[in-house]
MIKEFI-923843 format. One record per residue (C-alpha): residue in three letters; x, y, z. Coordinates in steps of 0.05 Angstrom, whole numbers, plus 5000, padded with zeros to 4 digits. Example, Ala and Ser with C-alpha at 12.3 -4.5 7.8 and 13.67 -1.06 7.14 Angstrom:
BEGIN
ALA524649105156SER527349795143
This chain:
BEGIN
MET364624835235THR368724285239THR368323575214ALA368323055266GLN373722545237GLN372621765254THR378021425291PRO378720755263ARG377320215323THR383919845346PRO383419195356LEU384418795420ALA389418575447ASP391517795455GLY391417825520PRO384918215546ALA381617855489THR383517225505LEU380417355575LEU374817645552VAL373017055513ALA374716595567GLU369716995613ARG364716975551GLU365016165548ILE365816025634SER359416515645THR354816235578GLN356215475607LEU354015735688ARG347816065668SER345615385621LYS341214885658ALA342014265629PHE350014365645ILE348614495723ILE343613825723SER348713475686LEU354013625733ALA347913455796VAL347012865763MET354712565760VAL355612805832VAL350112485847PHE350811775811VAL358911795838ILE356511965901GLY350711375906GLY355910955863ILE360710875925LEU355210845967ALA352010235940THR357809825926SER359909946002PHE352209736028PHE352809095985SER359708806000SER357809046078ASP352008576077ASP356807956047ASP360508056099ALA356508016158ALA359307646212GLU355607006235PRO351907076307VAL353206446352ALA353206386424THR359005996461VAL359605666516ALA366405556553LEU370405736497SER375806256532GLY381506436498GLN378506256415ALA374506796411ASP378807176369ALA378706506328LEU371706606322ASP372207236296SER377407116245ALA372506596220GLY367207026210PHE364006856266GLU360607496324PRO361907016388GLN355807256444PRO358706926506ALA353606556557GLY355406296613THR351305756618MET348005166566ASP341105366586GLU343606096571ALA345905886501GLU339805516485GLU335206166500LEU338906546450LEU338206036413ARG330106016413ASP330406726410GLY333406796353GLN338007236374VAL343306736352GLU344706256287ALA348005646328ILE351805436392ILE359205296391THR361104946463SER367104506470ASP367403796465ASN373303386477ALA370202756436SER370703176383PRO377003216325THR375403926322GLY374204016393VAL367304296389ARG361204236386VAL355204566339ILE348204616366GLY343304806326LEU336004966331ASN331104556285THR337104296233GLU343904156236PRO348004706226SER352504486162GLY354805156144ILE357105326195ALA359704756207ASP363404766144MET366505486160LEU369505066224ALA372104486190VAL380004486201ALA383004816142PRO391204706113THR395605176121THR395505726049GLU400006236016VAL398706715967LEU404706645919ASP402107285882PRO398507805921ASP397508445885ASN392608065850ALA389208125910GLU386908835890GLY384508675831PRO377408865843LEU379409525877ARG384409595811ALA378709585770ILE374210035800VAL379310495820ALA381010515740MET373810595717GLY373211125752PHE379911535732GLY377611375661LEU370311555667VAL371812205691PHE375712455646MET372212125587VAL365812415611VAL368813195624ALA372013135568LEU367412905515GLY362213395550SER367214015548GLY369913865474MET363713785443MET361714435462ILE366914695436VAL365314415364GLN357514605383ASN359715375388THR365215375338ILE360715175292GLN354015595303GLU359216245299LYS361016075225GLN353915845206ASN351716515235ARG357316905208ILE358817235281VAL366516935271GLU366917595220LEU364318015283LEU369017715327LEU374917715283ALA374618385261ALA375318525345ILE380518065362SER385317505328ALA384516855312ARG389316585361ALA386816985417LEU378916685406LEU381615975400ALA385616135464GLY380616375503LYS375515805482ILE380915355510LEU382015735568GLY374715805589ASN372715165581SER378814775613ALA376015155665LEU369814985663ALA372414195658LEU377514315721GLY372014535763GLN368313925745ALA374113455757VAL375113685818VAL367613735836LEU366213015828ALA374312825854ALA370213185919ALA364312755909ALA367612135909SER371712325973VAL365012456004GLY362411835983LEU369011376015MET367511776080LEU360611646085SER361710986065GLY366810916124GLN372710766075GLN377611266100GLU383510786090VAL382210806008LEU380511606012ASN388011726046MET390811155987LEU387211605941THR388012365962VAL395712405926PRO393012045862MET385912485860LEU392113125861TRP396212905810PHE389812665763VAL387713495764VAL395713605745PHE395013085693PHE388513415675ILE390014005659PRO394213955593GLY390713375580PHE385013705566VAL387514335536LEU391313745487VAL384213475477ALA381014245480ALA385514445421MET384413855373PHE376113985376ALA376914705362ALA381514585310SER376814055277ALA370314415288SER373315085244LEU373714555182VAL366614565179SER360615045175ARG354314605196GLN353614225247GLU351513555199ASP358413535174SER362913595244GLY362112815255THR367412595204VAL371813205221ILE371513065301THR372112245308PRO379312305313ALA379912715369MET373912295399MET376611625394LEU383911945423VAL379212195487MET375411515493ALA382211105489PRO384711235555TYR377510945586PHE378910275546VAL385410345557VAL385310205635VAL378709745638PHE381809235586PHE389109305611PHE388209615679ASP392408975716ASN397608945653THR403509235681LEU407509365615ALA402009635581MET399310125636THR407110335636ILE406410485565ALA399810785566SER403111265626TYR407611535570VAL402511675521PRO399512455514PHE392712265517SER392611705559ALA397711965613PRO392012305655VAL388311775669ALA394711115672MET399711535714PRO395211665775LEU392910995773ARG400210665771MET400911195832PHE395310905864PHE398110195857ASN405010455886GLU408010245810SER411010835794MET418011105813TRP418911805833PHE421112165773GLU416811785725PRO411112275745LEU414212855720LEU417312525661SER410212415638LEU407613065649ALA413613435618ILE412012985556LEU405013165560ALA406113885565VAL411413955509THR406113565461THR400614095489VAL404914525463LEU405914265395ILE398114055387MET396214785414ARG401315155352LEU398314705305ALA390914775322ALA392515525318GLY394215485243ILE388615035224TYR384015525265SER385416265241ARG386915915158SER379415515159LEU375515965207LEU373016435160ARG372315925093THR364415705085GLY361115235053GLN364414535032PRO368514225095VAL375914435091SER379513755086LEU385213735137ARG390513585088THR388914325053ALA388514605135LEU395314285148SER398414545088ARG396915225094ALA399115075166GLU405614975155
């Protein structure tokens, strides 16, 4: 009679373990109705916002229909003045258009008028149209870049909101899952099979893939909105900056995710998470507030484009307005990548040394001293 020998289970190698954890994180989120609904709402919000903005702005820019008599060669001037000229062969035809409500006024030549034209209304004097035809002095713009102010503000808010919403949503999911695993002592079973570093890497990899997917979907939604609203020129201008935004988003989110995971490992209850994740939340929201308040400040945006936490938003924005040299995105990306690697190493030490500590929250000073 032989006795069966039990072979101790060998822990899974870090590579396969990381992929296994990442796959679990992705599949769990993709099966979540809350995740799907929130993403769908954001897509609708992006497309609807672009279409609504285009609709209201097009209404404001609508041309004024006017009938013209004996104004040959002046159609281009009327177009540039905000009119939609409808040539009439005779004054009788023009009056018929006016009485039928097809035009707002009649504009005809008049040698006795200082402006060389006469404006005819139906029931009241068309003073508004007369003002638009008034002789204006020659104008000059000293700072034409400021004319892009509204577009600059919209693009800045768009980049900032996408980064903040996606990073905060995915980061908070990392926090919630990490604390739940500690609270339910699931982490003890996980660490018996895989290393803490593999667990952390898998969480970051899985959530980074999800966050990147959300960013790509929202960028595609913005492209669809711009195409549907006929803003092809703006879309062409945004194509390269959006690609760079995605490139910057990857290390930028990994940096944020590492901070969220390390912060969450310090506590064992959801109620205690507020104090430890506040610094990470502030660093995620900082890029949004920087671009909202300083989007028209060249110096501030230049500095922000080299700060790792704001570079994913500030640098693509500068590229959109052709305010960066060819090497600046590469230099900024290198600084961001190096910072991400350093934060990842620090976060891995904090995570591995705090994950099994339950009860009272672990102070950051204690975790840092243990991580050294």
